[in-house]
N, CA, C and O atoms as CSV, one atom per row, in Angstrom:
chain,resi,resn,atom,element,x,y,z
A,1,MET,N,N,107.749,124.063,107.023
A,1,MET,CA,C,106.670,123.400,105.544
A,1,MET,C,C,105.812,123.293,105.944
A,1,MET,O,O,105.911,122.561,106.929
A,2,ASP,N,N,104.691,123.671,105.752
A,2,ASP,CA,C,103.452,123.606,105.871
A,2,ASP,C,C,102.813,122.072,105.474
A,2,ASP,O,O,102.733,121.628,104.329
A,3,ILE,N,N,102.450,121.492,106.521
A,3,ILE,CA,C,101.954,119.887,106.063
A,3,ILE,C,C,100.925,119.676,106.558
A,3,ILE,O,O,100.882,119.562,107.783
A,4,ALA,N,N,99.248,119.499,105.447
A,4,ALA,CA,C,98.911,119.577,106.059
A,4,ALA,C,C,98.258,117.530,106.234
A,4,ALA,O,O,98.994,116.656,105.777
A,5,PRO,N,N,97.065,117.189,106.830
A,5,PRO,CA,C,97.414,117.548,108.368
A,5,PRO,C,C,98.781,117.005,108.902
A,5,PRO,O,O,99.357,116.008,108.465
A,6,GLY,N,N,99.179,117.762,109.846
A,6,GLY,CA,C,100.319,117.718,110.488
A,6,GLY,C,C,101.052,115.772,110.806
A,6,GLY,O,O,100.526,114.696,111.090
A,7,LEU,N,N,102.633,116.302,110.515
A,7,LEU,CA,C,102.854,114.614,110.706
A,7,LEU,C,C,103.102,114.815,112.148
A,7,LEU,O,O,103.044,115.898,112.730
A,8,PRO,N,N,103.423,113.507,112.742
A,8,PRO,CA,C,103.299,113.586,114.684
A,8,PRO,C,C,104.793,113.802,114.643
A,8,PRO,O,O,105.397,113.685,113.577
A,9,ALA,N,N,105.494,114.156,115.919
A,9,ALA,CA,C,106.591,114.950,116.173
A,9,ALA,C,C,107.530,113.471,116.650
A,9,ALA,O,O,107.243,112.611,117.482
A,10,THR,N,N,108.834,113.612,115.679
A,10,THR,CA,C,109.753,111.928,115.508
A,10,THR,C,C,111.279,113.095,115.226
A,10,THR,O,O,111.544,114.141,114.633
A,11,ASP,N,N,111.764,112.345,115.860
A,11,ASP,CA,C,113.275,112.863,115.720
A,11,ASP,C,C,114.040,112.155,114.375
A,11,ASP,O,O,115.230,112.240,114.072
A,12,ASN,N,N,112.775,111.311,113.559
A,12,ASN,CA,C,113.415,110.912,112.937
A,12,ASN,C,C,112.634,111.073,111.559
A,12,ASN,O,O,111.645,110.346,111.659
A,13,PHE,N,N,112.635,111.631,110.458
A,13,PHE,CA,C,111.966,111.192,109.170
A,13,PHE,C,C,111.185,110.030,108.697
A,13,PHE,O,O,110.002,110.050,108.359
A,14,GLN,N,N,111.674,109.406,108.706
A,14,GLN,CA,C,112.235,107.636,108.179
A,14,GLN,C,C,110.472,107.325,109.070
A,14,GLN,O,O,109.656,106.525,108.613
A,15,HIS,N,N,110.249,108.091,110.251
A,15,HIS,CA,C,109.442,107.068,110.946
A,15,HIS,C,C,107.728,107.645,110.384
A,15,HIS,O,O,106.664,107.062,110.591
A,16,TRP,N,N,107.881,108.560,109.864
A,16,TRP,CA,C,106.704,109.129,109.093
A,16,TRP,C,C,105.526,107.938,108.135
A,16,TRP,O,O,105.838,107.302,107.129
A,17,PRO,N,N,103.999,107.927,108.924
A,17,PRO,CA,C,103.766,107.691,107.938
A,17,PRO,C,C,103.660,107.414,106.296
A,17,PRO,O,O,103.590,106.248,105.907
A,18,PRO,N,N,103.654,108.242,105.584
A,18,PRO,CA,C,104.464,109.087,104.766
A,18,PRO,C,C,105.479,108.245,103.100
A,18,PRO,O,O,105.561,107.693,102.003
A,19,TRP,N,N,106.007,108.883,104.379
A,19,TRP,CA,C,108.230,108.389,104.549
A,19,TRP,C,C,107.610,107.211,103.795
A,19,TRP,O,O,107.618,107.253,102.565
A,20,ARG,N,N,107.089,106.192,104.412
A,20,ARG,CA,C,107.182,104.526,104.907
A,20,ARG,C,C,106.690,103.762,103.369
A,20,ARG,O,O,107.171,102.849,102.697
A,21,THR,N,N,105.340,104.760,103.204
A,21,THR,CA,C,104.891,104.372,102.089
A,21,THR,C,C,106.037,104.545,101.401
A,21,THR,O,O,106.766,103.566,101.239
A,22,LEU,N,N,106.428,105.892,100.843
A,22,LEU,CA,C,106.470,105.964,99.885
A,22,LEU,C,C,108.461,105.207,99.406
A,22,LEU,O,O,109.068,105.076,98.343
A,23,VAL,N,N,108.880,104.839,101.219
A,23,VAL,CA,C,110.122,103.972,100.781
A,23,VAL,C,C,109.544,101.969,99.954
A,23,VAL,O,O,110.452,101.163,99.753
A,24,VAL,N,N,108.528,101.694,99.732
A,24,VAL,CA,C,107.743,100.464,99.514
A,24,VAL,C,C,107.302,101.065,98.132
A,24,VAL,O,O,107.473,100.163,97.313
A,25,GLU,N,N,106.873,102.042,97.584
A,25,GLU,CA,C,106.416,102.364,96.697
A,25,GLU,C,C,107.662,102.356,95.460
A,25,GLU,O,O,107.730,102.392,94.231
A,26,THR,N,N,108.186,102.314,96.140
A,26,THR,CA,C,110.242,102.784,94.851
A,26,THR,C,C,110.436,101.958,95.102
A,26,THR,O,O,110.806,101.485,94.028
A,27,ALA,N,N,110.573,100.662,96.288
A,27,ALA,CA,C,110.725,99.439,95.777
A,27,ALA,C,C,110.404,98.395,95.048
A,27,ALA,O,O,111.076,97.487,94.559
A,28,ARG,N,N,109.147,98.679,95.041
A,28,ARG,CA,C,108.192,98.242,94.212
A,28,ARG,C,C,108.655,98.229,93.017
A,28,ARG,O,O,108.990,97.183,92.460
A,29,ARG,N,N,108.759,99.819,92.275
A,29,ARG,CA,C,108.383,100.347,90.976
A,29,ARG,C,C,110.459,100.032,90.738
A,29,ARG,O,O,110.679,100.271,89.551
A,30,VAL,N,N,111.286,99.782,91.175
A,30,VAL,CA,C,112.716,99.237,91.027
A,30,VAL,C,C,112.740,97.842,90.554
A,30,VAL,O,O,113.450,97.455,89.626
A,31,LEU,N,N,111.993,97.157,91.183
A,31,LEU,CA,C,112.138,95.416,90.903
A,31,LEU,C,C,111.912,95.746,90.148
A,31,LEU,O,O,112.686,95.524,89.217
A,32,GLU,N,N,110.119,96.920,89.748
A,32,GLU,CA,C,110.151,96.311,88.395
A,32,GLU,C,C,110.174,96.480,87.010
A,32,GLU,O,O,109.540,96.002,86.069
A,33,TYR,N,N,111.285,97.478,87.171
A,33,TYR,CA,C,112.168,98.021,86.336
A,33,TYR,C,C,113.191,97.294,85.798
A,33,TYR,O,O,113.649,97.456,84.667
A,34,THR,N,N,113.607,96.367,86.737
A,34,THR,CA,C,114.684,95.893,87.089
A,34,THR,C,C,114.459,94.724,86.296
A,34,THR,O,O,115.132,94.420,85.311
A,35,GLY,N,N,113.287,93.942,86.851
A,35,GLY,CA,C,113.469,92.853,86.292
A,35,GLY,C,C,113.376,92.516,87.439
A,35,GLY,O,O,113.597,91.313,87.306
A,36,GLY,N,N,113.194,92.683,88.611
A,36,GLY,CA,C,113.303,91.398,90.577
A,36,GLY,C,C,114.941,91.554,90.632
A,36,GLY,O,O,115.578,92.203,89.801
A,37,THR,N,N,115.524,90.846,91.758
A,37,THR,CA,C,116.463,90.949,91.885
A,37,THR,C,C,117.089,89.629,91.205
A,37,THR,O,O,118.034,89.979,90.497
A,38,LEU,N,N,116.849,87.922,91.163
A,38,LEU,CA,C,117.684,86.914,90.939
A,38,LEU,C,C,118.553,87.711,89.664
A,38,LEU,O,O,119.358,86.861,89.283
A,39,ARG,N,N,118.719,88.798,88.950
A,39,ARG,CA,C,119.621,88.959,88.075
A,39,ARG,C,C,121.014,89.433,88.661
A,39,ARG,O,O,122.066,89.569,88.036
A,40,TYR,N,N,120.701,89.721,90.422
A,40,TYR,CA,C,121.671,90.450,91.164
A,40,TYR,C,C,122.553,89.303,91.863
A,40,TYR,O,O,123.607,89.300,92.497
A,41,LEU,N,N,121.942,88.659,91.589
A,41,LEU,CA,C,121.441,86.991,92.837
A,41,LEU,C,C,122.898,86.532,92.495
A,41,LEU,O,O,124.005,86.531,93.035
A,42,GLU,N,N,122.169,86.041,91.007
A,42,GLU,CA,C,122.635,85.486,90.149
A,42,GLU,C,C,124.614,85.853,90.205
A,42,GLU,O,O,125.518,85.019,90.225
A,43,ALA,N,N,124.708,87.198,90.214
A,43,ALA,CA,C,126.028,87.436,89.906
A,43,ALA,C,C,127.523,87.499,90.959
A,43,ALA,O,O,128.726,87.602,90.723
A,44,TYR,N,N,126.637,87.371,92.275
A,44,TYR,CA,C,127.030,87.121,93.545
A,44,TYR,C,C,127.060,85.730,93.035
A,44,TYR,O,O,127.936,85.768,92.171
A,45,ALA,N,N,126.453,84.161,93.103
A,45,ALA,CA,C,126.606,83.044,93.175
A,45,ALA,C,C,127.862,82.764,92.342
A,45,ALA,O,O,128.810,82.089,92.744
A,46,GLU,N,N,127.745,83.525,90.782
A,46,GLU,CA,C,128.459,83.269,89.747
A,46,GLU,C,C,130.436,83.728,90.942
A,46,GLU,O,O,131.337,82.939,91.225
A,47,ALA,N,N,130.349,84.813,91.179
A,47,ALA,CA,C,132.143,85.569,91.742
A,47,ALA,C,C,132.349,84.021,92.713
A,47,ALA,O,O,133.386,83.364,92.622
A,48,GLY,N,N,131.136,83.591,93.656
A,48,GLY,CA,C,130.995,83.130,94.446
A,48,GLY,C,C,132.049,81.305,93.794
A,48,GLY,O,O,133.028,80.656,94.164
A,49,LEU,N,N,131.001,81.240,92.691
A,49,LEU,CA,C,131.720,80.121,91.772
A,49,LEU,C,C,133.343,80.078,91.711
A,49,LEU,O,O,134.070,79.105,91.911
A,50,ALA,N,N,133.710,81.435,91.372
A,50,ALA,CA,C,134.733,81.463,90.619
A,50,ALA,C,C,135.876,81.913,91.156
A,50,ALA,O,O,136.773,81.073,91.213
A,51,TRP,N,N,136.264,83.638,91.817
A,51,TRP,CA,C,137.681,83.543,92.257
A,51,TRP,C,C,136.870,83.466,94.028
A,51,TRP,O,O,137.599,83.172,94.975
A,52,LEU,N,N,135.277,83.777,94.278
A,52,LEU,CA,C,135.357,84.716,95.684
A,52,LEU,C,C,135.513,83.464,96.818
A,52,LEU,O,O,136.031,83.623,97.923
A,53,HIS,N,N,134.960,82.198,96.318
A,53,HIS,CA,C,135.576,81.069,97.262
A,53,HIS,C,C,136.336,80.671,97.588
A,53,HIS,O,O,136.534,80.118,98.670
A,54,GLU,N,N,137.325,80.927,96.294
A,54,GLU,CA,C,138.917,80.876,96.856
A,54,GLU,C,C,139.724,81.370,97.363
A,54,GLU,O,O,140.753,81.020,97.942
A,55,ASP,N,N,138.924,82.832,96.997
A,55,ASP,CA,C,139.487,83.926,97.328
A,55,ASP,C,C,139.504,84.547,98.502
A,55,ASP,O,O,140.456,85.121,99.032
A,56,GLY,N,N,138.187,84.384,98.973
A,56,GLY,CA,C,137.423,85.296,99.837
A,56,GLY,C,C,137.939,85.074,101.824
A,56,GLY,O,O,138.531,84.033,102.109
A,57,GLU,N,N,137.770,85.660,102.475
A,57,GLU,CA,C,137.661,85.039,104.166
A,57,GLU,C,C,136.965,85.256,104.361
A,57,GLU,O,O,136.402,86.293,104.012
A,58,VAL,N,N,136.460,84.220,105.205
A,58,VAL,CA,C,134.445,84.342,106.095
A,58,VAL,C,C,135.411,85.480,107.528
A,58,VAL,O,O,136.504,85.162,107.995
A,59,VAL,N,N,134.590,86.792,107.947
A,59,VAL,CA,C,134.823,87.461,109.079
A,59,VAL,C,C,133.585,86.739,109.553
A,59,VAL,O,O,132.683,86.959,108.744
A,60,ASP,N,N,133.037,85.687,110.900
A,60,ASP,CA,C,132.357,86.105,111.792
A,60,ASP,C,C,132.415,87.605,112.481
A,60,ASP,O,O,133.258,88.277,113.075
A,61,THR,N,N,130.800,87.773,111.992
A,61,THR,CA,C,131.180,89.759,113.228
A,61,THR,C,C,130.313,89.366,114.314
A,61,THR,O,O,130.017,90.299,115.061
A,62,THR,N,N,129.518,87.530,114.788
A,62,THR,CA,C,128.426,88.146,115.445
A,62,THR,C,C,128.717,88.395,116.775
A,62,THR,O,O,127.802,88.727,117.529
A,63,PHE,N,N,129.295,88.339,116.980
A,63,PHE,CA,C,129.943,88.707,118.465
A,63,PHE,C,C,131.273,89.809,118.987
A,63,PHE,O,O,131.833,89.938,120.076
A,64,ARG,N,N,131.498,90.657,117.357
A,64,ARG,CA,C,132.383,91.376,117.523
A,64,ARG,C,C,132.067,92.695,117.708
A,64,ARG,O,O,130.840,92.737,117.625
A,65,SER,N,N,132.450,93.694,117.893
A,65,SER,CA,C,132.308,95.532,117.458
A,65,SER,C,C,133.078,95.212,116.509
A,65,SER,O,O,133.966,94.416,116.202
A,66,PRO,N,N,132.002,96.750,115.830
A,66,PRO,CA,C,132.652,97.309,114.339
A,66,PRO,C,C,134.232,97.350,114.466
A,66,PRO,O,O,134.979,96.778,113.673
A,67,GLY,N,N,134.738,98.243,115.776
A,67,GLY,CA,C,135.775,98.685,115.560
A,67,GLY,C,C,137.067,96.662,115.583
A,67,GLY,O,O,138.129,96.565,114.967
A,68,GLU,N,N,136.791,96.154,115.959
A,68,GLU,CA,C,137.189,94.974,116.440
A,68,GLU,C,C,137.413,93.876,114.622
A,68,GLU,O,O,138.409,93.233,114.291
A,69,VAL,N,N,136.204,94.038,113.894
A,69,VAL,CA,C,135.881,93.646,112.269
A,69,VAL,C,C,136.894,94.467,111.814
A,69,VAL,O,O,137.643,94.100,110.909
A,70,ALA,N,N,136.994,95.603,112.383
A,70,ALA,CA,C,138.088,96.632,111.310
A,70,ALA,C,C,139.114,96.205,111.038
A,70,ALA,O,O,139.554,96.072,109.896
A,71,ARG,N,N,139.882,95.803,112.488
A,71,ARG,CA,C,140.765,95.105,112.291
A,71,ARG,C,C,141.382,94.243,112.868
A,71,ARG,O,O,142.373,94.273,113.598
A,72,LYS,N,N,140.468,93.118,112.346
A,72,LYS,CA,C,140.423,91.499,111.683
A,72,LYS,C,C,140.847,91.662,110.434
A,72,LYS,O,O,141.896,91.225,109.960
A,73,ILE,N,N,139.835,92.443,109.778
A,73,ILE,CA,C,139.959,93.141,108.024
A,73,ILE,C,C,140.745,93.412,107.388
A,73,ILE,O,O,141.134,92.933,106.322
A,74,GLY,N,N,141.277,94.722,108.337
A,74,GLY,CA,C,142.644,94.583,108.019
A,74,GLY,C,C,144.062,94.242,108.478
A,74,GLY,O,O,144.833,94.524,107.560
A,75,GLY,N,N,144.496,93.910,109.189
A,75,GLY,CA,C,145.451,93.306,110.558
A,75,GLY,C,C,145.312,91.974,108.669
A,75,GLY,O,O,146.266,91.931,107.893
A,76,SER,N,N,144.323,91.349,108.474
A,76,SER,CA,C,144.777,90.278,108.153
A,76,SER,C,C,145.435,89.983,105.699
A,76,SER,O,O,145.669,89.184,104.792
A,77,HIS,N,N,145.328,91.612,106.175
A,77,HIS,CA,C,145.537,91.537,104.207
A,77,HIS,C,C,146.885,91.895,104.502
A,77,HIS,O,O,147.191,92.851,105.214
A,78,PRO,N,N,147.855,90.955,103.833
A,78,PRO,CA,C,149.240,91.393,103.205
A,78,PRO,C,C,149.790,92.471,103.333
A,78,PRO,O,O,150.847,92.548,103.958
A,79,ALA,N,N,149.166,93.624,102.735
A,79,ALA,CA,C,150.037,94.763,102.834
A,79,ALA,C,C,149.541,95.279,104.834
A,79,ALA,O,O,149.372,96.489,104.984
A,80,ASN,N,N,149.473,94.951,105.313
A,80,ASN,CA,C,149.345,95.128,106.703
A,80,ASN,C,C,149.978,94.023,107.357
A,80,ASN,O,O,149.393,93.454,108.279
A,81,ALA,N,N,151.256,93.614,106.925
A,81,ALA,CA,C,151.345,92.442,107.742
A,81,ALA,C,C,152.904,93.416,108.400
A,81,ALA,O,O,153.147,93.570,109.597
A,82,LEU,N,N,153.603,93.849,107.461
A,82,LEU,CA,C,154.863,95.129,108.148
A,82,LEU,C,C,154.565,95.843,109.460
A,82,LEU,O,O,155.268,96.122,110.431
A,83,THR,N,N,153.324,96.037,109.168
A,83,THR,CA,C,152.800,96.994,110.446
A,83,THR,C,C,151.534,96.120,111.493
A,83,THR,O,O,150.570,96.696,111.995
A,84,ALA,N,N,151.772,94.966,111.611
A,84,ALA,CA,C,150.819,94.229,112.473
A,84,ALA,C,C,150.998,93.693,113.942
A,84,ALA,O,O,150.684,92.761,114.683
A,85,GLY,N,N,151.761,94.973,113.889
A,85,GLY,CA,C,153.038,94.604,115.724
A,85,GLY,C,C,152.111,96.324,115.932
A,85,GLY,O,O,151.864,96.609,117.104
A,86,ILE,N,N,151.800,97.027,115.195
A,86,ILE,CA,C,151.962,98.951,115.838
A,86,ILE,C,C,149.969,98.392,115.909
A,86,ILE,O,O,149.098,97.667,115.427
A,87,THR,N,N,150.356,99.607,117.077
A,87,THR,CA,C,149.050,99.934,117.414
A,87,THR,C,C,148.255,101.505,117.475
A,87,THR,O,O,147.072,101.587,117.804
């Protein structure tokens, strides 16, 4: 594709200035169309007050690798109790 003026050389198209403004404009229009984000936040808050607070488990991922987090989450599920010692 021939674009003028030329785009800067990069290994990631997301670094192109036209792409950045397109993302911002798309987000603005989605928020305008949906009426903002509060609707979604309220749904999460309701879930948190209902079942999520009781059934959920907080996993601190601050100092864990993705693999450690996956093992923590997978190992804490009751269905994995029989295979807990298998690596």
